[in-house]
C-alpha positions in Angstrom: 14.8 3.6 16.8 14.4 4.9 13.2 11.2 4.9 11.2 8.8 2.3 12.5 7.0 -0.3 10.4 4.2 -2.6 11.5 2.8 -5.7 9.8 -0.8 -6.1 10.7 -3.3 -8.9 10.1 -6.6 -8.9 12.0 -9.1 -11.7 11.4 -12.8 -11.7 12.5 -13.3 -13.5 15.8 -16.3 -15.8 15.3 -17.1 -16.6 18.9 -17.2 -13.2 20.5 -19.8 -10.7 21.5 -17.9 -7.7 20.1 -18.6 -6.8 16.5 -15.7 -7.1 14.0 -16.2 -3.4 13.2 -15.8 -2.3 16.8 -12.7 -4.5 17.2 -10.9 -3.2 14.1 -11.8 0.4 15.0 -10.1 -0.2 18.4 -7.0 -1.4 16.5 -7.0 1.5 14.0 -7.4 4.0 16.9 -4.4 2.4 18.6 -2.3 2.7 15.3 -3.2 6.4 15.1 -1.1 6.8 18.3 1.9 6.0 16.1 1.4 8.5 13.3 4.9 8.2 11.9 4.8 4.4 11.6 4.4 2.7 8.2 1.6 0.2 8.2 1.4 -2.9 6.0 -2.0 -4.5 6.3 -3.0 -7.9 5.0 -6.7 -8.6 4.5 -8.5 -11.0 6.9 -9.8 -14.5 6.1 -13.3 -15.0 4.8 -15.0 -15.8 8.1 -18.1 -13.9 9.0 -17.3 -10.3 9.6 -14.3 -10.3 7.3 -16.0 -8.0 4.8 -16.7 -5.4 7.4 -13.0 -5.4 8.4 -11.9 -5.1 4.8 -14.2 -2.1 4.2 -12.8 -0.3 7.3 -9.2 -1.1 6.3 -9.8 0.2 2.8 -11.2 3.4 4.2 -8.3 3.8 6.6 -5.7 3.2 3.9 -7.4 5.7 1.6 -7.2 8.3 4.3 -3.5 7.4 5.1 -2.0 6.8 1.7 1.5 7.9 2.7 1.9 5.5 5.5 -0.5 2.6 5.0 -0.9 -0.1 2.4 -3.4 -3.0 2.2 -2.8 -6.3 0.4 -5.1 -9.2 -0.2 -2.2 -11.5 0.4 1.6 -11.0 0.2 2.2 -14.7 -0.5 4.7 -16.6 1.5 7.9 -15.2 0.2 6.9 -11.5 0.3 5.2 -12.0 3.7 8.3 -13.5 5.2 10.5 -10.9 3.5 8.3 -8.2 5.1 8.4 -9.9 8.4 12.2 -9.7 8.4 12.1 -5.9 8.1 9.2 -4.8 10.3 9.4 -3.6 13.9 6.4 -5.6 15.1 3.6 -7.9 14.0 0.2 -6.8 15.2 -3.2 -8.5 15.1 -4.6 -11.9 15.9 -3.2 -14.1 13.1 -1.3 -17.3 13.7 1.7 -15.8 11.8 2.4 -13.6 14.9 2.5 -16.8 17.0 4.3 -19.2 14.7 6.5 -17.2 12.2 7.3 -13.9 14.0 9.2 -15.6 16.9 11.4 -17.4 14.5 12.4 -14.0 13.1 12.9 -12.6 16.6 10.1 -10.0 16.0 7.7 -8.9 18.7 4.0 -9.7 18.3 1.1 -7.8 19.7 -1.5 -10.6 19.9 -4.9 -9.0 20.2 -7.9 -10.7 21.8 -8.8 -14.3 22.3 -8.5 -15.8 18.7 -5.1 -17.5 19.6 -6.1 -18.4 23.1 -4.6 -21.7 24.2 -1.7 -21.7 21.8 1.9 -21.9 23.0 3.3 -18.4 23.1 7.0 -17.5 22.8 8.5 -14.8 25.0 8.3 -12.3 22.1 4.5 -12.3 22.2 2.5 -9.7 24.1 -1.2 -10.6 24.5 -3.7 -7.8 25.1 -7.4 -7.1 24.9 -9.2 -5.5 21.9 -9.2 -2.2 23.8 -7.3 0.7 22.2 -5.4 1.6 25.3 -4.3 -2.0 25.9 -3.1 -2.2 22.3 -1.2 1.0 22.6 0.5 -0.1 25.9 1.4 -3.5 24.3 3.0 -1.7 21.3 5.0 0.5 23.6 6.1 -2.5 25.6 7.2 -4.3 22.3 9.2 -1.3 21.3 10.8 -0.7 24.7 14.6 -1.2 25.0 14.1 -3.8 27.7 11.8 -5.9 25.5 14.0 -5.4 22.4 17.1 -6.5 24.3 15.5 -10.0 25.0 14.4 -10.7 21.4 17.6 -12.3 20.2 17.2 -14.9 22.9 13.6 -15.8 21.9 13.1 -19.5 21.1 10.5 -20.4 18.5 8.1 -23.0 20.1 7.0 -24.1 16.6 10.4 -25.2 15.2 13.1 -23.5 13.1 11.8 -24.4 9.6 13.8 -27.5 9.2 11.2 -30.2 10.1 11.2 -31.9 6.7 15.0 -32.3 6.9 14.8 -33.8 10.4 12.0 -36.2 9.2 14.1 -37.3 6.2 17.2 -37.9 8.4 15.1 -39.9 10.9 13.6 -42.0 8.2 17.0 -42.8 6.9 17.8 -44.5 10.2 14.8 -46.8 10.3 15.5 -50.4 9.5 12.7 -51.6 7.2 14.1 -55.0 6.4 12.0 -56.7 9.1 8.7 -55.0 8.1 6.1 -57.5 7.0 4.2 -56.4 4.0 0.5 -56.6 4.0 -1.0 -59.5 2.0 -3.9 -59.1 -0.3 -6.2 -61.8 -1.5 -8.5 -61.7 -4.5 -12.0 -62.8 -3.5 -14.4 -63.9 -6.2 -17.4 -61.8 -6.3 -20.6 -63.8 -6.6 -23.6 -61.6 -7.6 -26.8 -62.3 -5.7 -29.5 -62.4 -8.3 -32.4 -63.2 -6.0 
């Protein structure tokens, strides 16, 4: 495998006992175990604790300018373009659950933020512990895991839902649909 590149988005988890600062430090410590990997960070949402995460990410990127970049948002087109070229998606964002499998990319899903969601076979869930994150990244990069990525089925569709809806609507016979009747009712003002 050539030069590695990870796309990372980590949002604050609002219903947890662990502070966002501790959680993001665990992730950053894990990423330090891959010193040659290029890191593309996107900033977290505005939930409580997001500012703490941003401050730590800004500090991390300033200390690692040759390998890390932080973006407020890449926008849809740039994000999906980046997703196409990275080796793994890391964090706790829904993009690792919904979009990454459609691109046949492994996701390291950290913590409980996405608990209860349907997970494709390309998603490796782990705790917010540094060692667990490192092990999950190694698993995602392993030849055995990589070999199965082309067979991954996205559980959230293939991006053609609007076309399918349009085609289905074209088959619906609306000739027998009764239209709703409206009646004007005179309004009488009560002056008493």
